[in-house]
Backbone bond lengths (Angstrom), bond angles and torsions (degrees), N, CA, C in turn:
res aa  C-N    CA-C-N  psi(-1)  N-CA   C-N-CA  omega(-1)  CA-C   N-CA-C  phi
1 M - - - 1.455 - - 1.527 109.50 -
2 T 1.324 116.92 137.65 1.457 121.00 178.64 1.515 109.49 -116.31
3 G 1.314 116.46 161.24 1.454 120.56 179.82 1.507 109.98 -171.63
4 A 1.338 115.07 -161.83 1.461 119.83 -176.61 1.529 111.09 -63.83
5 G 1.329 116.80 -26.89 1.449 119.50 -176.28 1.504 114.20 -64.09
6 D 1.371 116.89 -31.35 1.444 118.37 -178.15 1.530 112.38 -96.88
7 G 1.313 116.33 2.40 1.460 120.66 174.29 1.496 115.64 82.84
8 A 1.360 118.61 5.56 1.462 120.86 177.97 1.519 108.72 -85.97
9 L 1.322 116.81 112.77 1.463 120.25 -177.53 1.510 111.78 -59.59
10 A 1.339 117.09 -37.92 1.459 119.88 -177.67 1.518 112.81 -63.44
11 G 1.322 117.29 -25.36 1.461 120.75 -178.94 1.500 114.83 -92.46
12 A 1.334 117.36 -3.41 1.465 121.05 -177.66 1.518 110.91 -87.29
13 A 1.327 116.00 148.86 1.461 121.94 168.30 1.519 107.91 -92.41
14 W 1.316 118.14 152.08 1.464 119.20 -171.11 1.533 114.56 -59.50
15 P 1.365 120.46 -34.48 1.468 117.19 177.84 1.532 113.82 -66.88
16 E 1.333 116.58 -14.72 1.464 119.92 -179.78 1.534 112.57 -84.80
17 V 1.315 116.92 -6.99 1.462 121.34 179.34 1.526 108.71 -89.66
18 E 1.318 116.25 111.80 1.452 121.61 -177.98 1.527 110.11 -80.05
19 A 1.309 116.20 177.15 1.459 121.45 -175.98 1.525 111.47 -67.04
20 A 1.320 115.88 130.90 1.456 125.11 168.25 1.537 114.68 53.64
21 P 1.319 119.87 54.31 1.461 120.33 176.81 1.535 111.43 -74.54
22 L 1.305 115.65 162.67 1.460 122.54 167.78 1.527 107.65 -82.06
23 V 1.330 117.24 130.95 1.461 121.08 178.80 1.522 109.51 -122.46
24 L 1.322 116.12 124.29 1.458 121.95 174.42 1.519 108.41 -98.53
25 V 1.317 116.35 133.03 1.460 122.00 -178.27 1.534 108.64 -118.00
26 P 1.323 118.59 104.38 1.474 119.19 175.69 1.514 110.43 -66.55
27 I 1.314 116.55 140.21 1.460 121.00 176.64 1.511 108.41 -134.95
28 G 1.313 116.40 125.71 1.463 120.25 -175.01 1.501 112.92 -129.35
29 S 1.316 116.67 -130.38 1.448 121.92 179.62 1.527 108.73 -164.20
30 T 1.308 115.41 166.36 1.466 122.34 168.81 1.517 105.64 -122.79
31 E 1.312 116.02 95.75 1.467 120.07 -172.26 1.519 109.97 -152.45
32 Q 1.322 114.80 159.36 1.463 120.06 -179.86 1.525 111.92 -60.24
33 H 1.303 114.48 140.31 1.471 122.05 173.90 1.538 109.12 -132.85
34 G 1.332 113.78 55.70 1.450 118.52 -179.83 1.514 111.44 74.34
35 P 1.334 116.87 -178.91 1.472 121.44 -179.38 1.518 113.12 -80.17
36 H 1.330 117.80 0.93 1.465 119.95 -171.87 1.512 115.41 -121.87
37 L 1.323 118.25 -12.74 1.455 121.17 -179.94 1.519 111.03 -116.66
38 P 1.335 118.02 150.90 1.471 120.44 -177.28 1.521 112.40 -73.61
39 L 1.330 114.15 159.26 1.462 121.59 177.68 1.533 111.19 -61.67
40 S 1.308 117.74 -22.76 1.460 122.75 -176.86 1.519 113.86 -86.98
41 T 1.322 118.43 7.17 1.470 121.58 -171.35 1.529 113.00 -50.54
42 D 1.330 117.91 -52.46 1.467 119.92 -176.82 1.530 111.92 -61.96
43 T 1.323 116.19 -36.57 1.463 120.04 -179.72 1.524 110.99 -71.21
44 V 1.325 116.96 -40.94 1.465 121.04 177.57 1.529 109.80 -59.49
45 I 1.317 116.82 -43.94 1.470 120.72 -177.81 1.521 110.55 -68.20
46 A 1.338 117.57 -46.12 1.470 119.76 179.51 1.518 111.09 -60.56
47 Q 1.338 117.17 -41.69 1.468 120.65 179.47 1.533 111.09 -62.84
48 A 1.329 116.17 -46.30 1.465 119.44 -178.76 1.511 112.56 -63.90
49 V 1.328 116.25 -43.67 1.469 119.52 179.49 1.522 110.21 -64.92
50 A 1.324 118.11 -41.18 1.471 120.62 178.52 1.523 111.08 -62.15
51 E 1.332 116.96 -43.49 1.469 119.91 -178.73 1.516 111.13 -63.85
52 R 1.319 117.36 -42.97 1.466 120.46 -178.52 1.525 111.28 -71.90
53 A 1.317 117.35 -37.24 1.455 120.03 175.52 1.524 110.68 -64.92
54 A 1.333 117.01 -39.71 1.463 121.01 178.05 1.513 111.10 -62.50
55 D 1.331 117.56 -39.27 1.463 120.15 177.27 1.520 111.13 -60.72
56 A 1.332 116.65 -42.55 1.458 120.57 179.61 1.534 110.87 -66.92
57 L 1.326 116.90 -41.74 1.464 120.53 -179.67 1.522 111.40 -68.23
58 R 1.331 115.62 -35.50 1.471 120.05 -179.99 1.520 111.48 -64.08
59 A 1.326 115.99 -31.92 1.463 120.10 179.58 1.516 112.40 -74.06
60 E 1.340 117.00 -15.06 1.461 120.86 -175.67 1.518 113.32 -108.29
61 T 1.345 117.87 -1.87 1.456 120.27 -175.50 1.510 110.11 -134.55
62 S 1.321 115.49 153.94 1.465 119.96 177.09 1.524 111.48 -88.20
63 G 1.335 116.86 -10.83 1.444 120.22 -179.46 1.523 112.53 -88.57
64 Q 1.325 116.11 169.77 1.457 120.76 178.73 1.524 111.77 -77.39
65 V 1.310 115.32 146.99 1.459 121.85 173.12 1.525 106.73 -130.01
66 F 1.318 116.49 118.86 1.447 121.44 -179.76 1.537 110.59 -111.71
67 V 1.329 115.69 150.64 1.456 121.57 168.72 1.522 107.35 -111.39
68 A 1.325 115.22 117.84 1.462 121.09 -178.99 1.528 109.97 -76.54
69 P 1.340 117.71 162.93 1.461 119.52 171.88 1.526 110.75 -56.86
70 A 1.312 116.38 142.23 1.454 120.59 -176.55 1.530 111.83 -70.42
71 I 1.321 115.54 149.28 1.453 122.23 170.04 1.529 105.92 -89.36
72 P 1.331 119.69 111.05 1.470 121.28 -169.20 1.515 115.73 -90.61
73 Y 1.330 116.80 -2.38 1.469 119.94 -179.54 1.522 109.88 -117.79
74 G 1.355 115.72 142.18 1.444 119.80 -179.63 1.504 110.94 -140.00
75 A 1.321 115.72 -161.50 1.451 123.26 177.49 1.527 107.72 -95.24
76 S 1.317 116.02 98.84 1.462 121.69 -173.09 1.513 112.32 -125.91
77 G 1.318 116.28 34.62 1.463 119.98 -176.16 1.504 114.09 -58.94
78 E 1.333 117.85 -27.76 1.464 119.92 -178.94 1.531 112.37 -69.49
79 H 1.342 116.90 -12.50 1.464 121.40 179.17 1.529 112.09 -106.54
80 A 1.331 116.73 12.99 1.463 120.92 -171.35 1.528 113.17 -64.99
81 G 1.317 118.85 -19.65 1.455 120.74 -178.89 1.525 113.98 -76.52
82 F 1.309 117.67 -3.79 1.479 121.73 -177.05 1.509 110.64 -107.70
83 P 1.338 118.89 128.29 1.455 121.28 177.06 1.524 111.46 -57.65
84 G 1.309 115.65 142.36 1.473 121.56 179.95 1.501 113.21 100.64
85 T 1.314 118.38 -25.86 1.474 121.42 -179.84 1.524 109.90 -66.85
86 V 1.325 116.64 133.24 1.457 122.92 174.39 1.521 108.04 -125.64
87 S 1.326 116.02 111.28 1.464 121.32 -179.68 1.528 109.80 -115.96
88 I 1.336 116.79 131.26 1.469 119.11 177.16 1.529 111.32 -97.93
89 G 1.324 117.50 -4.83 1.466 120.34 174.80 1.518 112.97 79.19
90 H 1.319 114.44 168.28 1.462 120.27 -173.47 1.541 112.36 -69.20
91 E 1.320 117.98 -40.64 1.459 119.82 -176.11 1.531 111.18 -64.43
92 A 1.331 116.74 -46.51 1.466 120.09 179.70 1.524 111.04 -67.67
93 L 1.333 117.08 -41.78 1.462 119.61 179.31 1.525 110.47 -63.14
94 H 1.321 117.47 -39.38 1.459 121.52 176.76 1.525 110.29 -56.30
95 A 1.327 115.86 -46.62 1.463 120.13 -179.02 1.543 111.02 -64.76
96 V 1.337 116.96 -40.79 1.462 120.28 179.84 1.526 110.63 -62.43
97 V 1.343 117.16 -45.91 1.454 120.67 -179.04 1.531 110.36 -63.53
98 V 1.321 117.06 -47.59 1.461 120.85 -177.97 1.522 110.94 -60.87
99 E 1.319 117.27 -49.20 1.461 119.42 -176.24 1.527 111.94 -71.04
100 T 1.339 117.54 -32.09 1.470 119.78 175.93 1.515 110.75 -62.53
101 V 1.315 117.35 -47.38 1.473 120.03 -177.65 1.533 110.99 -71.43
102 R 1.307 118.04 -36.79 1.476 119.54 175.98 1.524 110.63 -59.56
103 S 1.319 116.62 -40.24 1.460 120.35 178.16 1.518 111.58 -68.29
104 L 1.335 116.57 -44.23 1.462 120.40 177.85 1.532 110.66 -59.71
105 A 1.330 117.03 -36.25 1.457 121.42 -175.34 1.533 112.93 -63.59
106 L 1.319 117.28 -16.01 1.458 120.62 178.55 1.521 112.18 -68.81
107 W 1.358 116.16 -20.73 1.459 119.00 -178.06 1.519 114.40 -143.44
108 A 1.337 117.85 -20.66 1.467 120.58 -179.18 1.532 110.53 -87.62
109 G 1.325 115.41 153.21 1.448 119.17 177.83 1.509 112.32 -83.13
110 R 1.332 117.30 -36.54 1.460 122.70 -177.15 1.512 109.01 -152.48
111 A 1.314 115.82 142.06 1.462 121.09 177.46 1.517 109.55 -123.64
112 V 1.333 115.65 130.08 1.459 121.25 177.35 1.520 108.54 -127.35
113 L 1.341 115.71 124.34 1.449 121.24 175.94 1.524 109.15 -87.86
114 V 1.316 116.04 130.42 1.477 122.19 179.03 1.521 106.58 -106.72
115 N 1.332 116.48 109.16 1.447 121.89 -168.86 1.530 113.21 -98.35
116 G 1.339 115.42 131.14 1.454 120.35 179.31 1.503 115.25 -108.54
117 H 1.348 117.99 1.14 1.479 121.12 -176.09 1.517 111.47 -130.26
118 G 1.348 115.56 121.76 1.451 119.88 -177.53 1.513 114.79 -60.24
119 G 1.335 117.61 -30.20 1.447 121.07 179.89 1.524 114.02 -66.11
120 N 1.342 116.91 -16.38 1.466 120.74 178.43 1.529 113.20 -81.46
121 V 1.316 117.44 -12.00 1.461 120.97 -170.54 1.529 114.03 -57.89
122 P 1.340 120.43 -49.05 1.467 118.39 179.64 1.536 112.97 -57.90
123 T 1.322 115.88 -38.91 1.462 120.16 179.51 1.516 111.24 -67.52
124 L 1.333 117.24 -42.39 1.458 120.12 179.26 1.528 111.18 -63.97
125 D 1.330 116.70 -41.89 1.469 119.20 176.23 1.529 110.91 -56.39
126 A 1.338 116.00 -47.22 1.464 119.25 -177.25 1.521 112.38 -71.04
127 A 1.341 116.85 -45.94 1.466 120.17 -175.29 1.515 112.68 -70.01
128 V 1.335 116.96 -46.02 1.462 119.26 -178.72 1.527 110.48 -71.56
129 G 1.321 117.19 -34.55 1.463 119.26 173.07 1.506 110.91 -59.00
130 R 1.315 117.35 -43.73 1.466 122.01 178.16 1.530 110.80 -62.03
131 L 1.317 116.33 -45.49 1.465 120.13 179.65 1.520 112.38 -60.69
132 R 1.306 116.72 -39.43 1.461 120.29 179.62 1.540 110.36 -67.36
133 R 1.327 116.37 -37.23 1.469 118.66 176.74 1.523 111.28 -66.59
134 E 1.335 116.51 -26.42 1.462 120.46 175.43 1.521 112.24 -77.63
135 G 1.317 116.60 -7.51 1.457 120.41 178.62 1.511 116.51 99.49
136 H 1.335 116.68 6.91 1.462 119.80 -179.57 1.525 110.74 -82.71
137 D 1.322 116.05 144.36 1.465 121.85 176.34 1.526 107.53 -85.09
138 A 1.327 115.59 83.59 1.459 121.60 -175.48 1.522 109.61 -130.72
139 A 1.329 114.67 150.23 1.459 121.10 178.35 1.517 108.58 -155.22
140 W 1.332 115.55 171.60 1.461 118.46 174.00 1.515 109.77 -143.70
141 V 1.319 114.80 155.79 1.458 121.14 -178.26 1.527 107.72 -143.84
142 G 1.323 116.37 142.50 1.449 120.82 -178.47 1.519 113.78 -99.10
143 C 1.337 115.16 157.24 1.473 121.61 176.18 1.520 108.68 -96.58
144 D 1.320 116.58 56.89 1.461 121.13 -177.08 1.530 110.76 -87.05
145 V 1.326 115.57 138.58 1.463 121.27 179.78 1.523 108.42 -109.09
146 P 1.336 118.50 111.61 1.464 119.92 179.25 1.513 111.16 -56.53
147 G 1.324 116.72 128.32 1.456 120.97 179.95 1.513 115.21 79.35
148 G 1.334 117.76 1.26 1.458 120.39 -179.26 1.514 112.02 -76.26
149 D 1.328 117.08 157.67 1.451 118.83 177.14 1.522 109.92 -79.09
150 A 1.350 115.79 169.90 1.457 119.37 -163.98 1.519 115.44 -74.78
151 H 1.355 117.81 -43.06 1.471 118.04 -170.17 1.525 111.58 -161.32
152 A 1.335 115.57 117.29 1.466 122.59 173.19 1.519 113.30 63.56
153 G 1.322 117.09 23.52 1.457 121.02 178.15 1.515 112.16 -97.43
154 L 1.308 115.86 -143.36 1.471 121.31 -177.34 1.526 112.38 -59.10
155 T 1.330 116.25 -41.87 1.456 120.30 -173.98 1.527 111.69 -65.46
156 E 1.331 116.74 -59.16 1.457 119.34 -175.36 1.540 111.20 -69.11
157 T 1.308 117.64 -32.92 1.460 119.22 178.66 1.537 109.92 -65.19
158 S 1.326 116.77 -42.99 1.466 119.54 177.88 1.526 110.92 -62.12
159 V 1.319 117.01 -43.82 1.464 121.00 -179.85 1.530 110.95 -61.02
160 M 1.321 116.51 -43.91 1.458 118.93 -179.25 1.533 112.10 -71.67
161 L 1.330 118.26 -29.44 1.463 119.72 173.25 1.524 111.11 -63.56
162 H 1.320 116.58 -29.52 1.463 121.11 177.06 1.529 111.46 -80.65
163 L 1.332 116.90 -45.68 1.466 120.89 -172.31 1.519 113.43 -83.27
164 A 1.324 117.43 -39.47 1.474 120.60 -173.81 1.519 110.07 -148.26
165 P 1.323 117.20 65.13 1.480 119.69 -175.01 1.520 113.83 -58.78
166 G 1.321 117.22 -27.55 1.456 119.32 -179.85 1.511 113.69 -69.60
167 L 1.338 117.47 -13.47 1.465 121.64 180.00 1.522 111.93 -96.58
168 V 1.312 118.55 -4.70 1.457 122.12 -177.10 1.527 109.70 -92.91
169 R 1.353 116.02 123.93 1.454 121.58 177.55 1.542 109.70 -86.56
170 P 1.318 117.68 167.63 1.463 119.53 176.83 1.531 111.29 -56.27
171 F 1.328 116.25 137.06 1.460 119.33 -175.63 1.535 112.76 -129.96
172 G 1.336 117.04 10.47 1.458 119.63 -177.91 1.509 114.25 -62.22
173 A 1.335 117.73 -29.24 1.462 120.33 -179.25 1.522 113.27 -105.20
174 V 1.336 116.85 7.50 1.460 120.15 -178.53 1.511 110.83 -74.01
175 T 1.316 116.02 131.95 1.460 120.73 177.78 1.530 109.69 -117.00
176 G 1.313 114.89 151.06 1.455 120.31 178.47 1.514 110.82 -145.80
177 D 1.317 116.37 177.32 1.451 121.38 176.63 1.525 107.76 -86.93
178 T 1.315 116.62 116.62 1.470 121.09 -174.13 1.529 112.80 -99.65
179 R 1.314 118.10 7.02 1.469 119.36 177.69 1.520 110.08 -67.33
180 P 1.345 117.11 154.73 1.469 119.72 176.18 1.536 111.11 -55.64
181 L 1.299 116.44 146.39 1.462 120.79 -177.38 1.530 111.43 -56.93
182 A 1.322 117.37 -37.18 1.461 120.05 -179.01 1.523 111.63 -60.63
183 A 1.334 117.28 -31.77 1.456 121.18 -178.11 1.517 112.87 -73.35
184 I 1.320 117.18 -29.18 1.463 120.42 -177.02 1.520 113.80 -104.31
185 L 1.321 116.77 -6.80 1.463 120.50 -173.84 1.522 113.80 -57.87
186 P 1.323 120.43 -43.87 1.477 118.40 179.90 1.532 113.00 -57.39
187 D 1.361 116.90 -46.29 1.460 119.81 177.99 1.527 111.78 -67.05
188 L 1.313 115.94 -37.84 1.456 119.64 -179.29 1.525 111.04 -62.76
189 V 1.340 116.02 -43.84 1.457 120.75 -179.06 1.533 110.34 -67.96
190 A 1.326 115.82 -41.47 1.463 120.05 -175.43 1.508 113.08 -75.00
191 R 1.349 117.88 -38.46 1.467 120.71 -169.79 1.521 114.72 -126.15
192 G 1.318 118.07 -4.04 1.456 120.44 177.84 1.520 113.30 92.30
193 V 1.311 115.33 168.73 1.465 121.34 -176.26 1.527 111.56 -63.34
194 G 1.321 117.54 -38.43 1.447 120.90 -177.06 1.518 114.28 -59.99
195 A 1.340 116.61 -29.49 1.462 120.82 179.00 1.518 111.32 -72.88
196 V 1.313 117.07 -21.88 1.462 122.55 -178.38 1.525 111.12 -96.47
197 S 1.340 115.63 -40.90 1.459 121.22 -176.87 1.528 109.62 -139.58
198 P 1.326 118.29 105.79 1.480 120.70 -179.62 1.524 113.34 -58.27
199 S 1.325 117.10 -26.65 1.478 119.21 179.18 1.528 111.51 -80.69
200 G 1.342 116.92 -16.12 1.464 120.43 -175.62 1.507 113.82 86.92
201 V 1.329 117.41 2.65 1.456 122.00 -176.20 1.520 109.75 -101.55
202 L 1.317 115.75 130.78 1.460 122.34 174.31 1.532 106.88 -115.65
203 G 1.323 115.13 88.90 1.456 120.30 -174.26 1.524 108.49 140.61
204 D 1.317 116.41 -163.87 1.466 121.48 -177.79 1.530 108.65 -139.90
205 P 1.343 117.14 110.70 1.470 118.60 -176.93 1.527 114.54 -76.64
206 S 1.302 118.44 -8.84 1.476 119.53 -178.05 1.513 108.85 -61.77
207 G 1.309 115.74 139.28 1.463 120.86 -177.18 1.510 114.00 90.60
208 A 1.324 117.28 -3.37 1.462 120.51 178.25 1.516 110.13 -64.77
209 S 1.334 116.26 147.11 1.463 120.73 179.45 1.519 109.93 -149.99
210 A 1.321 115.21 154.38 1.464 120.58 177.37 1.526 111.39 -64.09
211 E 1.316 117.23 -35.69 1.471 119.66 -179.98 1.524 110.51 -65.62
212 R 1.322 116.75 -42.70 1.458 119.80 175.75 1.551 109.54 -61.36
213 G 1.329 115.37 -41.52 1.459 119.30 178.46 1.514 112.95 -61.86
214 R 1.331 116.47 -39.53 1.466 119.83 177.86 1.515 110.67 -60.85
215 E 1.336 116.38 -44.53 1.461 120.69 179.88 1.522 110.97 -62.51
216 I 1.330 116.95 -40.21 1.453 120.56 179.44 1.527 111.17 -64.94
217 V 1.328 116.90 -45.99 1.462 120.80 -178.24 1.534 110.59 -63.81
218 E 1.316 116.97 -42.84 1.466 119.88 179.93 1.522 111.02 -62.92
219 A 1.328 117.13 -41.30 1.456 120.68 178.34 1.524 111.09 -66.21
220 L 1.333 116.44 -42.85 1.456 120.61 178.97 1.533 111.18 -60.99
221 A 1.318 116.13 -48.10 1.457 119.90 -177.70 1.529 111.36 -62.70
222 A 1.320 116.32 -40.88 1.471 120.25 178.28 1.519 110.80 -63.67
223 S 1.332 116.62 -42.55 1.460 121.04 179.56 1.530 110.84 -64.43
224 V 1.328 116.41 -46.13 1.461 120.26 -179.57 1.528 111.08 -63.08
225 A 1.323 117.17 -43.52 1.459 120.23 178.85 1.524 111.30 -61.72
226 L 1.326 116.69 -42.26 1.465 121.13 179.28 1.516 110.94 -63.39
227 R 1.333 116.05 -42.07 1.451 120.05 -178.36 1.531 111.68 -68.45
228 I 1.335 116.15 -38.78 1.456 119.53 177.95 1.527 111.09 -69.52
229 G 1.333 115.10 -41.21 1.459 119.12 -175.85 1.509 114.87 -72.02
230 G 1.344 116.97 -31.79 1.453 118.66 -173.73 1.498 116.68 -129.00
231 G 1.352 116.49 -8.52 1.471 117.61 -175.09 1.515 112.35 -85.57
232 R 1.329 115.14 147.76 1.454 121.48 174.25 1.498 108.46 -104.33
233 A 1.323 116.89 121.44 1.453 121.58 -174.72 1.529 111.31 -66.97
234 D 1.333 115.31 148.75 1.459 119.91 175.06 1.531 109.31 -83.65
235 D 1.310 116.17 -170.69 1.480 119.48 -174.27 1.520 112.37 -67.96
236 R 1.340 118.15 -19.02 1.456 121.74 176.04 1.517 112.23 -89.85
237 G 1.314 117.03 -3.53 1.460 121.13 -177.90 1.494 114.22 88.28
238 R 1.337 118.10 3.50 1.469 120.49 179.99 1.528 110.36 -74.12
239 L 1.323 115.20 134.57 1.455 120.88 172.43 1.518 108.29 -91.75
240 P 1.327 118.35 123.40 1.461 120.22 -172.49 1.508 113.14 -74.41
241 E 1.322 115.19 160.37 1.461 120.94 171.99 1.530 108.82 -60.62
242 P 1.339 117.96 150.04 1.464 119.55 177.39 1.519 111.82 -53.67
243 G 1.318 116.02 131.15 1.462 120.52 179.30 1.500 115.21 86.48
244 V 1.356 116.97 -6.06 1.453 120.97 178.50 1.527 108.99 -98.58
245 P 1.330 119.47 121.52 1.463 120.53 -178.01 1.526 111.17 -60.40
246 S 1.326 115.77 145.33 1.461 119.98 174.45 1.510 109.75 -69.03
247 R 1.307 116.27 146.14 1.447 120.62 177.84 1.507 109.63 -81.36
248 G 1.325 115.82 134.77 1.455 120.79 179.83 1.511 111.10 -75.76
249 P 1.325 116.43 177.69 1.451 120.79 179.78 1.532 111.49 -58.23
250 R 1.300 115.70 142.97 1.466 120.17 178.01 1.531 108.60 -78.94
251 P 1.350 117.34 147.55 1.454 119.22 178.51 1.508 110.88 -68.19
């Protein structure tokens, strides 16, 4: 049984929601992640990081911290050539983010979106920036792994081996494009991931392990909690990395 005690908003009854809690909203995608990872990979990661960050924040505050149900669809047009991908595009995602936070603002004190998909970034910048200009206490933070590969490679495969090993298919023979993202970005933007990597993988999953995934998730959750707890969002609503100054208003 779940409820307000474990921080899952979906399991709480309305009288259990106290005044002005912090609410984390995981946002992911439903898109291909190679032949070995599930379509839900980004959403699974965003949900897990949000839950662990909420646990850390809950230990440091007297107020409530909830994790809302994840938003499982994002802007994934670059993966449209692969069966199973569901992309709602930037315009629809913008509307979902804006209306979600406007609704939360009726009772929540602060809303932070925890993003698991890089393709959502332009929309989050625009939508959360708009919400902040409207006066809402909203921000967003990404589940970025410094030095990690781009898509469905060692990084995400390790994380999924830790979080949901039963959803990971054999990956010993999986091949991907291992060139730096900057080298493939023009083709990727113009023609999609499939034109760059027929397998849908940007990186190399060989060597992935659950232990490596555990270390990555723990580091991500600690970083996200620190950024939410102490970071001041810039004009786009981004919470900076620890030690990185917030960007001031743009001219």
